[in-house]
N, C-alpha and C positions, 0 to 999 in steps of 0.2 A: 698511588701516593707519590707526591713530588718530594724527593729528598731535600731539595733546596728549600722548599717552603717549610718542611718539618724542622730543618736545622735553624732556620730563621725564627720560627716559633719557639724552639727550645732556648735559643739565645735570649729571646724576649722574656721567657719564664725565669731564667737564671738571674736576670737583672733585677727582678722584683721578688723573687722567691729564694729557692735553694737548689743545690745540685740534686738533692734527693727528690724534690718535687719534679724537676725536669726529667730525671730517670724514670720515675713512675709514669709521668705523662707520656713519654716516648713509648714505653712498653704497652700502655693502654691504647694509644692511637694506632700502633702497629697491629695490635690484636683486632681492632675494629676493621681495618682495611683487609686483613687476612680473611675475615668473614664476609665482608661486603663485596670485594672483587670489583670495585668501580674506581674510576679516577675521581679526584676531588671535585671536578666540575660536574660530574654525573650524579654525585650523591644527593639524595633528596631528603626531605623531612620524613617521608615514609620509611626510608632506609634506617633512619635513626630509631624510629618506633619499632621496626622489626628487630633490629639489633638488641634494643633494650628488652623487649617482651619475649624474644625467642632465645637469643644467645646468652642472655644474662638471667634467664628465668629461675635458675636453681640457686642463685646467690641471694644473700640477705640484702635488705634495703640499703644499708650503709655501704656495702660492697658495690652494689649497683650504682649508687651515687658517685663513688670514687671513680669507677670506670667511665661513666658518662660525663663527669665533670671535665675529664681530660679531652674527650672527643668534642664536646660542646665548645670548650674553650678554644680548641684548635680551629673549628669551623667559624667561630665568631671572629677569631684573629684573621683568617683568610678573607672574610668579607670586609673587615675594616681596612685590610691592606689591598683591597681591590683585586684579590687573587681569584675570587669567585663572584658571580653576579648577584646571587641571592643569599639572604641571611636565613638559612634553614633552621637555625637554633631558636629563632624568635618565639615560636609557638610551643617549644618543648618545655614542659614543666616537670622538674624533678620532684619526687615525693619528699616529705619532711624526713629528716634524719631520725632514726630510732635512738632513744636514750639507751646507752650501754649500762651494764651493771657497774656499780661503783668499785672499780679496781684501783683503790688507792690505800696508802698506809694511814692509819690514824695515829694519834700522838703516842699511844702506848706501844704500838708496833714499831714506830720509828725509833723509839728508845731501845727496844729489843734488838733491832738491827744494828744500831750504833754500838751497843754493848757486845754484840757478836763479833764485831771487828777486832775486839781485844783478844779473841781466840785465834786469830789468823797467824800463821807462821811467817808469812812474807807480806811486806808492804801494808801492815795493819794500820799505820797512821795515815798513809796515803788514801787507803780505802775509806777510812773513817772521815777524813777531811772532805773527800769527794761526796760521800753520802750526805753529810751534814750540809754541804753547800747546795746540793740538789734540793734538799727538804726545806732549807731556810733562805734560798735565793731564787729557786725556780728556774735555773738555767737549763738550756738545752745541752745535750752531750757535746755537740760540735763547738758550742761556746766555751764549755769547760775545757775542752781539748786545746783550744786556741788561747786560753787565758795565760797571761804573762805575769811574772812577779810584780812588775811595775803597775799592773792594773789594780792591785790591792792597795787602797789608800787608807791605812789605819788611822792616820791623824784626823782626816775628815769623815771617816766612816762610810766609804763608798767602794763598790766594785765597778770597774768600767768594762763594759762589753763592747769591744771594737769591731768584732766580726759576727754580729747577730744575723738572723735570717734576713736575706736581702742586703747584706753588708750594712745593716743599720747599727747605729751607735746608741747605747743607752747606759744609764747608771742604776745600780741596784744597791739598796742599803746594806751595809755590812753588819750582819747580825753578830753579836758577841760570841756566840757558839761557833760560828764560822771562822771568825778571827782567831779564836783560841785553838781550834783544830788545825788551821793552816800553820800557825806558829809552832805547834808541837811537831807537825810533819816536817817543816823546814829545819827545825833545830835538832831533832833526834834521828831523822830517817833520810831525808833528801840529801843526795851526794851528787850534785851536778852544777855546772856553770851555765846550763841552758837558760835562756830567758823565759822558757815556759814553766809554769808553776808545777803541773803534774807531768812527771816524766818517768820513763822506764830506766833500767840499769845503764843503757847506752846513752842516756840523756835526751832521747827523742820524746816528743810529745805523745801522749796516749791516743790511740785510735778510738773511734766510737765503739768498735767491736770489743776492745779490751775493757773499756769503761763498763759496758753492759754485762760483760762476762764477770767482772768483779762484783757488780751489783747482784747478779744472779747467785753468785757464790755466798755472799754475806747474808742475803735474805733467806737462802736455803739453810744456812747455819743457824739462823734465828728461828727456824721452823715456821716461817711465814708462808702459808700455802696460797700465794698470789703471784701472778706473773708480773714482777716488778722490773721495769726498764727505766732508763733515764726519763723517757717521756711520761711514764706513769708517775714518776716522782714529781714532775711538773704538775700533774693532776693533784698529787698529794699536797704540794705547796699551796696551790690555789684553793683547794677544798678546805684545808686546815685554816688558812688565812680567813676565808669567808665565814667558817663556823665560829671562829674566834673574834669576829667583829670587824675585820678589815673592810674598807669600802672598795667597791668594784673598780673605781678609777685607779686606785693605788695598785690593785692586783694586776689590772691591765698593763699599766706602765712598767711594772716589775717584770712581767712575763714577756713584754715586748710585742703585744698584740696590736696590730694597726687598727683592727676593727673590734669595737667593744662587744659585738655579738659573739665573738669567739670566747671572750671571757664570761659572758652571761651563760654560756653553755654549762660551765661548772656550777653556777648558781642554780640553774634549772635542775641539774642532777641531784644536788643537795636537797632542794625544795621538794622534788618528786619523792625522794626517799623518805623525807620527814613526813610528808603527807601520808604515804603508805604505812609508816610506822604508827602514826596517830590513829588511822582508820582501823588497823589491826588490833591495836592495844585498847581501843575504846570499849566501854561497857555495852554489851549487846542486849538491848531491851526487847 
């Protein structure tokens, strides 16, 4: 593996994606070369097949896809940059992604978690404001972490996301419940001159780890037996919006998806579950 080529590829990924995507890709590409033991120029289409069918054999389909997407993207990049002579990825077809179980909060559960925040001894208003913002704004944890006070426009009713995935700018409608929760947090609990909205005692913005730790704590306190992270709350936002009649384009723009197929994934999950429920609940003649 050529470290220069890899670093160039990772820079390319960071410009259109995120740090987390680049980290995952780097790990998966290095895993491939540790098993293949060939230089980039020597790797063939057959090597890709062997790696997928042998080294990834015990993984679930979605995990296999994640590993191979990184490898295929890397070799596609090498070909486009004239680093290798042949496009060995051209004939490789990944299987369709499997639909995962619906791990999202419904409206009743969301209210239970919001109420559980009131029982917290520390930072209850911060936790409640963050949770309500995730559920009614569909933000990523990194976006919420980087949110500044000036990004909340109460007069016009918008939240401005300036550091979205791929450093993309977008605006999210400011739901009244989000506005109310933020105002209470600022008025009664927040004690900082930091420009960031959500801060710790030292006035530093919250890390993704702290955000997800707080979410785990309050969902546990509400006795919700689901693995709820910031990303799962984006699922909750999209699913609740779709069930309640929001159009796909609005959901796509609010989530910041560049490709509407990413948004349609939520629709597919809801429709598949609805189909299963109707089939199971129907009269058996």
